[in-house]
N, C-alpha and C positions, 0 to 999 in steps of 0.2 A: 182433253177428254170431254166428250159431251155428257150431259146429264143421263142420257139413255145408256151410254157405255159405263158410267160411274155407278149406276144402280146395282148391277151384279157384283161389283167389287165391294160395295157397301154391305150387301147381304152376306157375302163370304166373310168379311171382317166381323160383322155382328154375330154370325153363327160361330166363328172361332172364339170370340170373346165369351159367348154364352157357354160353349163347351168347356172353356178353361175355368170359368167360375164354378160350373157344376162339378167338374172333375175335382177342383180344389175342395169344395164343400164335402163331397162324398168321400174323398180319400183322407181327409184330416180328422174325421170324427173319432175313429179308433174303436169304439165299443161295437161288438158284433152281435150281441144278443139283446133281447128285450129286457132281461134281468140286468145286464150290465148298464143298459141305457136308462134304467129306472133308479140307479144309485145316485146318492148325493155327489156333487162335483164341487170344484172351486167356483167362486162367484165370477160374474162378468168383470167386476172391478179387480179381483185377484188376477184374472187372466190378462187384463190390460197391463197390470204391473209386471207380470212375467214377460209379456211381449216387449215392453219397454226394456227390461233387463236383457233379454236375448238380443234385441236390436242394437242396444248400446254396445254389447260385447262384440257382435258381428262387425259393426261399423268401425270399432276401434282396431279391428284386425284386418281390414281391407286396405289395399294400396291406394284406393281412391275414396273420396268423400262425396256424399250426396250434394246435389246442386242446391237443395233447400232442406229445411227441417222436415222430419217425418210428418206425414199427413195426420189428420185426426183419425180416430178409430172408426171403422165401419163394422156394423153388426148385421148379421144375416141369420134368419131362422134356418135351422138345419133342415135338410131335405124332407119334404112331406111324404116322399115315397119310401122313406126308410121304414123299419119295422116298428117305429114309435118308441116310446110315447112322444107326443108332439110338444113343442114349446121350448125345446133346447135351442141355444143360439151359439154362433161362432162370432168371434171378433178378430179383426186384423188391422194392421197398420202397414203402410208402405212408405218408402223413401225413393225418390227419383234421382238418378245420376245424370250428369251431362252426357251429351251424345259422344260416346267413346268409340274409337275404332276397335275392330275385332281383337287385335292382339292385346289391348288393354283390358277388354272384357274377359278374355281367356285367362289373363294373369289374375284378375279379380275373382273369377270363378274358382281358380285353383286355391286361392287364399280362403275363400268362402268354404270350400269343401274341407280344407285342412283344419281350419279353426273349428268348424262344427263337428267334424269327426272326433277331434280331441275333446269336445264337450259331450260326447255320447250320442250324437245324432247319426243316423244311418241314411245312405242314399235311397231314394225312392225312384223306382223305374216303373213306367206305365207303358207296357207293350202296346204298340200301335199308335201311341200319342207322341208326336214329335213337334213340340211347340217352342223350342228354343230356350227352355229354362233348366236350371239345376235345382233339384228339389231334395231337401234333407228333412228327416223326421226324427224327433226325439221319442224313442219307444217308452220312456218313463211317463210322459204326459201327453203324448200324441200331438204336440205342437209341431208345426211345419214351418220351415224357412225356405223361401224360394228366391232365387236370383233369376229374374225374368229378363229375357233378351240377351242372355249370356252368349248364345251362339248365333244370333241373328241381328246384324247391325241395323236392320229396318224396323226393329221393335224398340220400344222404350226400355231402357236399361233400368231395372227397378228391383229393390229388395222388398219382399213381403214376408211378414211373420204372422202366422195364423194360429189361433187357438183350436183346440179340439171342441167338439160339441159339448155344451155345458148348460146347466140350469142357471138362469140369470142371478137368482139369489142363492144358488148352491144346492137347493133342495127341489126334488120333483113335486108336482102338485099332489096334494093329499087325496 
């Protein structure tokens, strides 16, 4: 494939990745009104502890183990186009699995759904968005767990656990 032929593919992949991250950030925040978004939250450190707990439980209940230890945490400011106030953040952590064939991915996705459903998580569907992941959300804290690449062997098979939008120190600015 020449560089000229490769450029459109790179643009499509970049656009898909941007859409996925934006969708992830927008759908994981949970609070719908300015009043709700202005309330105290857990801290960023507390969210990281909860993510570790969720991720540990999920991984212990999957038939496959990640290829390496979970990555360091990534923090992102919540969408500036939301209704505010600004300054809230999300954090997440991921773990990559070896390149597994689709039957193994399907078995892992079933175990993922089963375990999280038992923990109170609910499936999240996003009409019109078909990106090969299984997404579950805990309605109690709006944390999201995603098994990316579950239905597409061309994608990296990865577990992501994402916090809701929160104030880094737990309190909105005065």
